[in-house]
C-alpha angles and dihedrals in degrees: 000000000000118000114251116256091216118111119241110285113274099017131093140231111219110218113190095270091049092045091054089060091046091050090049091053091049092048093052091047092051097043093048095048093046089052087063092048098255121151126220124239137165142186139197121294086232118076138168106270093223096078092059092047089054100051119001100077137259097271093053094047103037101036110020111031123101098223129168141160114252127215090272090058092251121141108237133182134199098237111265092185139001108226098085089046095054088047089055091048092050092048091049093060099022094131093050099046125090114227140252093055121196111192138160135184138185105209130163111244133198131215127167100226137129108283113239140144108315094006129083134161092250126033141152119244136193109225119196121188135177114192129188105030117103099181130093093255089075090059089049092052095049094046090047088054089053089054093044091053093057090045088053087058087052097252111151124220093259091060097063142025129205112220118200134195138155126234088208090057091049093050093045092050093049090048091051088052088060097247119154122228094268094049092045092053092050093048091048091053090047093050089054089059098039096112091049099053134060100208102055096131092050094049094044091051090051090055098050099028095237141053112307112230115183119182111138119169125221112277126220092270094055093044092052094049094047092049092049092049090050089052086059091053095260102135101154095087131112141178112254109191095182096050112109110157114218107246114106094217098069111113108171139353114024128183140182131194119220133194107235097199123108094233096056105017099165145099114295100186143317149184145172149181122315107177096161101049099093090051088075086070103027141034089231121083117226119190114229141175131181149128144223127227118194124216096222096058092040092053089051089055094048092049092046091058096035091245099139103114128228108259128224117254114265090237134046097198135019119207115213113200114215096200132012096244089065096059089094092053090047091052092049092050091045090053091056093047092048089054087056091055108269127134106224140181119199113205106230097168099099089225126147117285091248091057092048091052090050089054091050090052091048090053088050091235108173094212140032132194125188119214123202141130096300093050093049092048099045095033087225129114138188112240111205124198104220093204101046096025089224118144134208127189112219142167110259092246091056098052100084093051091048095048095044091052090050096045096043095039 
């Protein structure tokens, strides 16, 4: 039997055209975060399973984590998220690091879940974290970065909304309702699933033994953050009293960004404050706030609004070889032009000139040059623009300058 050519279910092969989009996403992520003074970090895809069991939440650990026992009898997970890992890294060098810390990463993550639109078993995720600031201005900074990122991808304010809530407000409201710790935890989990179930009111009433009425108002913290964001020109924000976000480690402000369009009306990404996370590794508490933005959901948004840009051709100049004996000369000339900054493909197939030109067009090369006996003898070539069909005869040493000016404008 032949082995299937299909990729493992829920993961992707990145052919060149797909990789260009992926690289574009990575570039925008990196450029935007560096503009805010954030530094990039990374870790291994393998991590001790214990840290996810402690803080990520039961659903992530029990149902979605790729976990196995290695040859040293250690329980290991393919990382399903990055936040507990960066907390471990901070705790490991806590005495050496200078706070506040502004870090970002772009790791690939793994979750065993049913593949569907916007969700795969492997994806890449931008993680943004600010450690060491316990005031509300840290929340403002991180949420403003979330907005700036989408603007960097050319999304306008009407295309997305930022919804904000506070875990402290949720906990205080449940306490005022007279719920004990067990009931409060169940209601919080249920609130997180409210939009996915049809019998929320029935289930909530069963938990607390009476009708569940939920009408909290924004607290001072939420009001401050929303006003500060509006002062920065971020108007597409709203208070979302029923929003919980599923991770167990959130301790304060939480937020989620939603696509407002009809075609892709769903959550894009979110984050929040997790002041207690480092305490699972250290006796010292370090305030922290951050978010994660996945590449799969983001690409869906970009494609929905036709925001994936046209990409530059992988080559600036294609060299057509008129006869096989001149391949060596073509390679020597190409070497010189590459050293001057050009991206060049030399056709070494020995095919007919017409076929070589077709290949140059397929590669979207803007220019083509043919090399044969006359070109080698005279040290002059004809540079043809494959879009306009215009030609220009130049000395070999003048070609790179001409092409670069044309390509770069």
